[in-house]
C-alpha positions as CSV (number, residue, x, y, z in Angstrom):
1,M,0.3,0.0,-0.2
2,K,0.8,3.7,-0.5
3,V,0.0,6.0,2.5
4,L,0.2,9.2,3.1
5,V,0.6,10.8,6.6
6,V,-0.6,14.6,6.7
7,G,1.0,16.9,9.3
8,G,4.6,17.4,10.0
9,G,5.3,17.5,14.1
10,G,6.7,14.7,16.4
11,R,3.4,13.2,16.7
12,E,3.4,12.6,12.6
13,H,7.4,11.6,12.8
14,A,6.2,8.7,15.6
15,V,3.3,7.8,13.7
16,C,5.2,7.5,10.3
17,K,8.0,5.7,12.0
18,K,5.4,3.2,13.0
19,L,3.8,2.9,10.1
20,A,7.1,2.2,8.3
21,E,7.8,-1.2,10.1
22,S,3.9,-2.8,8.8
23,P,4.8,-5.0,5.4
24,L,1.7,-3.7,4.5
25,V,2.9,-0.2,3.8
26,D,5.4,-0.5,0.6
27,A,5.7,3.6,0.0
28,L,5.2,6.0,2.6
29,L,4.3,9.9,1.9
30,C,4.0,12.9,4.3
31,A,2.9,16.0,3.8
32,P,4.3,18.5,4.5
33,G,6.7,16.4,6.8
34,N,9.8,17.7,8.1
35,A,13.3,17.0,8.1
36,G,13.0,14.3,10.6
37,I,10.4,12.6,8.7
38,A,12.2,12.9,5.7
39,Q,14.4,10.1,6.6
40,T,11.2,7.8,6.7
41,A,8.8,9.1,4.0
42,Q,8.8,11.0,1.1
43,C,7.8,14.6,2.3
44,F,5.6,17.5,0.4
45,P,7.0,20.4,2.1
46,D,4.9,22.4,-0.1
47,V,1.3,21.0,1.1
48,K,0.2,22.4,3.7
49,A,-1.7,20.5,6.3
50,T,-4.4,22.6,6.3
51,D,-5.0,22.9,2.7
52,V,-7.4,20.3,2.2
53,E,-8.0,20.7,-1.6
54,A,-4.2,20.5,-2.2
55,I,-4.2,17.2,0.1
56,V,-6.8,15.6,-2.1
57,A,-5.2,16.7,-5.1
58,L,-1.7,14.8,-4.1
59,A,-3.5,11.9,-2.8
60,G,-4.6,11.9,-6.3
61,K,-1.2,12.5,-8.1
62,E,0.4,9.9,-6.5
63,H,-1.7,7.1,-6.2
64,V,-2.6,6.7,-2.9
65,D,-3.9,3.8,-1.1
66,F,-4.6,5.4,2.5
67,V,-4.3,8.8,3.7
68,C,-4.0,9.3,7.4
69,V,-5.0,12.5,8.7
70,T,-3.3,13.4,12.6
71,P,-3.7,17.0,13.0
72,D,-6.8,19.0,14.8
73,D,-7.1,21.2,11.8
74,P,-7.4,19.3,9.1
75,L,-9.8,17.0,10.6
76,A,-12.4,20.1,11.6
77,L,-12.0,21.6,7.7
78,G,-13.6,18.0,6.8
79,C,-9.9,16.6,5.4
80,V,-11.2,12.9,5.9
81,D,-14.5,13.9,4.2
82,A,-13.2,15.4,1.3
83,L,-10.7,12.2,0.6
84,E,-13.3,9.6,1.3
85,A,-15.7,11.7,-1.5
86,A,-12.8,11.5,-3.8
87,G,-12.8,7.6,-3.3
88,I,-9.9,8.1,-0.9
89,A,-9.5,6.0,1.9
90,A,-9.0,7.9,5.1
91,F,-7.9,7.5,8.9
92,G,-9.9,10.1,11.1
93,P,-13.4,10.9,12.4
94,N,-15.2,13.4,9.6
95,A,-15.8,16.9,10.3
96,Y,-18.8,16.6,12.4
97,A,-17.4,13.8,14.7
98,A,-13.9,16.0,14.9
99,Q,-16.4,18.9,16.9
100,M,-15.7,16.8,19.7
101,E,-11.7,18.5,20.2
102,A,-12.9,21.4,17.5
103,S,-15.9,22.7,19.9
104,K,-15.5,22.4,23.7
105,I,-18.9,23.6,23.8
106,F,-20.3,20.9,21.5
107,S,-18.2,18.1,23.8
108,K,-19.4,20.2,27.1
109,N,-23.0,19.6,26.2
110,L,-22.7,16.1,25.1
111,M,-21.1,15.4,28.5
112,K,-23.7,16.9,30.4
113,K,-27.2,15.2,28.5
114,Y,-25.3,12.0,28.8
115,G,-24.7,12.2,32.4
116,I,-20.4,11.6,31.7
117,P,-18.5,13.4,34.7
118,T,-16.5,16.5,34.1
119,A,-16.1,19.8,35.6
120,E,-19.2,22.3,36.1
121,S,-19.2,24.9,33.5
122,E,-21.3,27.7,31.9
123,V,-20.7,28.9,28.0
124,F,-21.0,32.4,27.1
125,T,-21.1,34.4,23.6
126,E,-21.4,37.8,25.1
127,M,-18.5,39.3,27.1
128,D,-20.4,41.5,29.4
129,A,-22.2,38.1,30.6
130,A,-19.2,36.2,31.4
131,L,-17.6,38.7,33.2
132,A,-20.2,39.7,35.4
133,Y,-20.6,35.9,36.1
134,L,-16.8,35.5,37.2
135,D,-18.1,38.1,40.1
136,T,-19.9,35.5,41.7
137,R,-17.2,32.9,41.3
138,R,-14.3,32.1,43.5
139,A,-10.7,31.2,42.1
140,P,-9.0,29.2,40.8
141,I,-11.1,29.1,38.2
142,V,-10.5,27.7,34.3
143,V,-11.5,29.9,31.0
144,K,-11.6,28.0,27.7
145,A,-11.5,29.7,24.3
146,D,-14.4,27.2,22.4
147,G,-12.2,26.8,19.2
148,L,-8.5,24.9,18.8
149,A,-6.0,27.2,19.7
150,L,-2.8,25.3,19.2
151,G,-3.4,23.5,22.5
152,K,-2.9,27.3,23.9
153,G,-6.7,28.2,24.4
154,V,-7.2,27.6,28.3
155,V,-6.1,29.3,31.5
156,V,-6.3,28.1,34.5
157,A,-6.5,31.4,36.7
158,G,-5.6,31.7,40.1
159,T,-7.3,34.6,40.6
160,I,-10.8,36.4,39.7
161,E,-9.0,39.4,38.0
162,E,-6.7,36.6,36.2
163,A,-9.9,35.1,34.8
164,R,-11.6,38.6,33.7
165,Q,-8.1,39.4,31.8
166,A,-8.2,36.0,30.2
167,V,-11.8,36.4,28.9
168,V,-11.4,40.1,27.6
169,D,-8.1,38.7,25.5
170,M,-10.6,36.0,24.0
171,M,-13.6,37.9,23.7
172,Q,-12.2,41.3,23.1
173,G,-9.0,40.8,22.4
174,G,-9.0,38.6,19.6
175,K,-6.2,36.1,21.1
176,F,-7.5,33.0,19.7
177,G,-9.3,34.4,17.0
178,K,-12.9,33.0,16.4
179,S,-11.7,30.3,18.4
180,G,-11.9,32.7,21.5
181,A,-15.7,34.1,20.3
182,R,-17.4,32.0,22.8
183,V,-15.6,31.0,25.9
184,L,-16.5,28.1,28.5
185,I,-15.8,29.0,32.4
186,E,-15.4,25.9,34.5
187,E,-14.7,24.3,37.8
188,C,-11.0,23.8,38.6
189,M,-10.8,20.5,39.3
190,F,-7.7,19.2,41.6
191,G,-6.0,16.0,41.1
192,R,-3.7,14.2,38.7
193,E,-3.9,14.3,34.9
194,V,-4.1,11.2,32.8
195,T,-4.4,10.7,29.1
196,V,-6.2,7.9,27.7
197,L,-5.6,7.3,24.1
198,C,-8.5,5.1,22.2
199,F,-8.9,3.5,18.9
200,T,-12.6,3.6,18.3
201,D,-14.6,2.4,15.0
202,G,-17.5,3.7,16.4
203,K,-18.9,0.1,17.3
204,C,-16.1,-0.9,19.8
205,I,-13.4,1.4,21.7
206,V,-10.0,0.3,22.6
207,P,-7.6,1.9,25.0
208,M,-4.0,2.5,24.2
209,R,-1.7,2.7,26.8
210,A,-2.8,5.5,29.3
211,S,0.0,8.2,29.4
212,Q,1.0,11.4,31.3
213,D,1.9,14.7,30.0
214,H,3.7,17.7,31.0
215,K,2.4,21.1,30.1
216,R,4.3,23.9,31.9
217,A,7.6,25.0,30.5
218,Y,9.5,24.4,33.5
219,D,10.6,22.3,36.2
220,G,7.8,21.4,39.3
221,D,4.9,22.0,36.7
222,K,5.8,26.5,36.7
223,G,5.6,28.6,33.9
224,P,3.7,28.9,30.6
225,N,1.4,26.2,29.3
226,T,3.2,24.9,26.5
227,G,1.9,22.0,23.4
228,G,4.0,19.5,25.9
229,M,7.6,19.6,27.4
230,G,7.6,15.3,27.5
231,A,5.4,12.1,28.5
232,F,5.9,8.9,29.5
233,A,3.5,6.2,29.4
234,P,2.6,3.4,30.6
235,S,1.0,6.0,34.2
236,P,1.1,4.1,37.1
237,L,-1.9,5.9,38.2
238,Y,-4.1,4.3,35.8
239,T,-4.4,0.9,37.5
240,E,-6.4,-1.9,36.7
241,D,-9.3,-0.6,39.1
242,M,-9.0,3.0,37.3
243,A,-9.0,1.3,34.3
244,K,-12.3,-0.2,34.6
245,R,-13.9,2.6,36.1
246,V,-12.8,5.0,33.5
247,T,-14.2,2.8,31.1
248,D,-17.7,2.0,32.8
249,E,-17.9,5.4,33.5
250,I,-16.6,7.5,30.6
251,L,-15.1,5.7,27.3
252,L,-18.4,3.4,27.1
253,P,-20.7,6.2,28.0
254,T,-18.9,8.7,25.5
255,L,-19.4,6.2,22.7
256,R,-22.8,5.4,23.4
257,A,-23.2,9.3,23.2
258,M,-22.1,9.9,20.2
259,N,-24.0,7.5,18.3
260,A,-27.0,8.6,20.0
261,E,-26.3,12.0,18.9
262,G,-26.2,10.2,15.2
263,F,-22.3,10.5,14.5
264,T,-19.9,7.9,14.2
265,F,-16.4,8.2,15.6
266,K,-13.9,7.0,13.4
267,G,-9.8,7.0,14.4
268,V,-8.4,8.0,18.0
269,L,-10.3,9.5,20.5
270,Y,-8.0,11.6,23.3
271,V,-9.7,11.5,26.4
272,G,-7.7,13.7,28.7
273,L,-8.9,12.7,32.4
274,M,-8.6,14.2,35.9
275,L,-8.1,12.1,39.1
276,T,-10.4,13.4,41.2
277,E,-11.2,12.8,45.0
278,D,-15.0,11.8,43.4
279,G,-13.6,9.7,40.8
280,P,-12.2,9.9,37.4
281,K,-13.8,13.0,35.3
282,V,-12.8,14.5,31.6
283,V,-11.1,17.5,31.6
284,E,-11.4,17.4,27.4
285,Y,-11.5,15.4,24.4
286,N,-9.4,15.6,21.1
287,A,-9.9,14.1,18.0
288,R,-6.3,12.5,17.0
289,F,-3.5,11.6,18.5
290,G,-1.8,13.7,21.2
291,D,1.9,15.4,21.5
292,P,3.8,14.1,22.8
293,E,1.9,11.4,24.2
294,T,2.1,9.7,20.7
295,Q,6.0,9.5,20.9
296,A,5.7,7.6,24.6
297,V,2.6,5.3,23.6
298,L,3.3,4.7,20.0
299,P,7.0,3.0,20.8
300,L,4.9,0.7,23.0
301,L,2.5,-1.0,20.6
302,D,3.7,-4.2,19.4
303,S,0.7,-4.6,16.5
304,D,0.9,-3.0,13.1
305,L,-0.7,0.2,13.5
306,M,-1.5,0.2,9.6
307,E,-3.5,-2.8,9.9
308,I,-5.6,-1.1,13.1
309,M,-6.1,1.9,10.8
310,M,-7.3,-0.1,8.1
311,A,-10.1,-1.9,10.7
312,V,-10.9,1.1,12.3
313,R,-12.3,2.8,8.9
314,E,-13.9,-0.2,8.3
315,Q,-15.6,-1.0,11.6
316,R,-13.9,-4.3,12.5
317,L,-12.0,-3.5,15.5
318,S,-13.5,-5.6,17.5
319,E,-11.6,-8.6,15.7
320,L,-8.2,-8.0,16.1
321,D,-6.3,-8.1,19.2
322,I,-3.7,-5.6,19.5
323,R,-0.9,-6.3,21.7
324,W,1.1,-3.7,24.0
325,K,5.3,-4.2,25.0
326,D,6.2,-4.9,28.2
327,G,7.7,-2.1,29.9
328,A,7.9,1.7,29.5
329,A,8.6,4.8,27.9
330,A,9.4,8.2,28.2
331,C,9.9,10.8,25.7
332,I,11.6,14.0,26.7
333,V,11.2,17.2,24.8
334,L,13.6,19.8,23.7
335,A,12.8,22.9,23.2
336,S,14.4,26.2,21.5
337,G,15.3,28.7,24.1
338,G,12.5,31.2,25.2
339,Y,9.8,28.7,24.0
340,P,6.3,29.2,24.5
341,G,7.0,32.3,24.0
342,K,9.5,34.0,21.1
343,Y,12.5,32.6,20.2
344,E,15.4,31.7,17.5
345,S,15.4,29.7,14.7
346,G,18.2,28.1,12.9
347,K,20.7,26.7,15.3
348,L,22.8,24.2,14.5
349,I,22.0,20.7,16.0
350,S,24.7,18.4,17.3
351,G,24.5,14.9,18.8
352,L,21.5,13.6,17.0
353,D,23.7,9.9,16.1
354,D,24.9,10.0,19.5
355,A,21.5,9.5,21.2
356,A,20.0,7.4,18.4
357,A,23.7,5.4,19.7
358,A,22.6,5.3,23.2
359,G,19.6,3.6,22.3
360,A,16.6,6.1,21.7
361,T,14.6,7.0,19.2
362,V,14.7,10.4,18.0
363,Y,11.7,12.3,16.8
364,H,11.6,15.7,14.5
365,A,9.1,18.1,15.3
366,G,10.5,21.2,14.4
367,T,13.9,21.4,12.1
368,K,14.9,22.1,9.0
369,M,17.7,20.5,7.0
370,T,21.0,22.6,5.6
371,D,24.2,22.4,4.0
372,E,25.6,22.1,7.7
373,G,23.3,19.8,8.9
374,Y,20.1,19.9,10.8
375,V,19.0,23.2,12.5
376,T,16.1,24.2,14.7
377,A,12.9,25.5,13.5
378,G,10.1,25.8,15.7
379,G,9.1,25.9,19.3
380,R,9.3,22.3,20.4
381,V,12.7,20.6,18.1
382,L,12.9,17.2,19.1
383,G,11.3,14.8,21.1
384,V,13.7,11.9,22.6
385,T,11.9,8.7,23.2
386,A,14.1,5.7,25.2
387,L,12.0,2.6,26.7
388,G,12.8,0.7,29.8
389,E,12.0,-2.4,32.1
390,T,10.4,-0.1,34.6
391,L,9.5,3.4,34.1
392,G,12.8,5.1,36.1
393,D,15.0,3.1,33.4
394,A,12.7,4.9,31.0
395,V,13.4,8.1,32.3
396,V,17.1,7.4,32.9
397,N,17.8,5.8,29.6
398,A,15.8,9.1,27.6
399,Y,17.2,12.0,29.8
400,A,20.8,9.9,29.4
401,A,20.0,10.3,25.4
402,A,18.7,13.5,25.2
403,R,21.7,15.1,27.1
404,K,24.0,14.4,24.1
405,I,21.8,16.1,21.8
406,H,22.7,20.1,21.6
407,F,21.8,23.5,19.9
408,D,22.2,26.6,21.2
409,G,19.3,27.6,23.8
410,V,18.3,24.4,24.0
411,H,15.7,23.8,26.8
412,M,14.3,20.6,28.4
413,R,12.8,20.2,31.9
414,T,14.7,17.9,33.7
415,D,11.8,16.4,35.6
416,I,9.7,14.2,33.5
417,G,8.7,11.6,35.4
418,S,10.2,11.8,38.6
419,K,6.8,12.1,40.7
420,D,6.0,8.8,38.9
421,C,9.2,7.2,39.7
422,K,9.1,4.8,42.5
């Protein structure tokens, strides 16, 4: 099969590497891809992931048999719909189902209607009403832009004044464009966060290994929110008892709710959980693989990803026995200095071969190839993943490899997994 992966970050690099292991895949393409993905797939850097028409045209021109649409934006724009309409098999939810991520209000209303545990919340379309509501609440409190905002449309406000500023920034200042035209204000839940990525074909839902992401920029979970500074899997917090509870109270009810509302979700459903004193609750849904969770989860997959994707699209997921490797995986993100704020690009990267020789897999997120070698070309530059018999082993191995890589201004957290390495 000739397979096209849509996207160009570390997550897509992980997907490409896993697909390349499949005997079903004869040729692998990626649009736009990146310098690291180019080692595994033929890249088309001039084709943007959000240009649905160009993606369909590329798939047709290259006689692609199957397309994996990975990022949130093209899913919300109907890339899967357009590909299927053109007679090209595609993996991922259609645009309507992708609203599970593209609209926090859509998913929150679904959870409320079907009794899926989540934070109490209110929706606002007018700024004055939102500000008046905040005057009746206590901090901490959470303000969310309704639409997609590159994973940064959530403000956990420590004071009501901070929450008011977030509302003004979103609804009047246009901080997140149209995504902030409507806001969700919800109670702040307390507990530990766990991510459960699930394969689902609309008929059944199969959880992957649970993972934990680290969103804050600096050690100790301090600093601004980022797209993710590292992740590990499996999560020791996600015990067998917790997994059963989440399946019974959240995963299966979510599947039933989506079907009851008349839309079939086929693809990867990301379920972000808060493990509160009252039990697990949904923080958010995403309609695709997470980043950097994927870089920690997929290396543990011991089954054929291509076979799984085909089964999801054809709604025969229940026929598969999806297997996982023993042990754990940890991913350390190397970012440009200043990220998630302003940062410089074009910094020469060294030590990639040394990290690979140490047994790690280096996923490229924001790199570019020049005559001098790989240089930085993004906020999150690389994800260094290593395996181990235990989580502690995986973390030690990942950091040992990550420290072999250097570029000017390189920044990484030094405490990924530290709370859970016991």
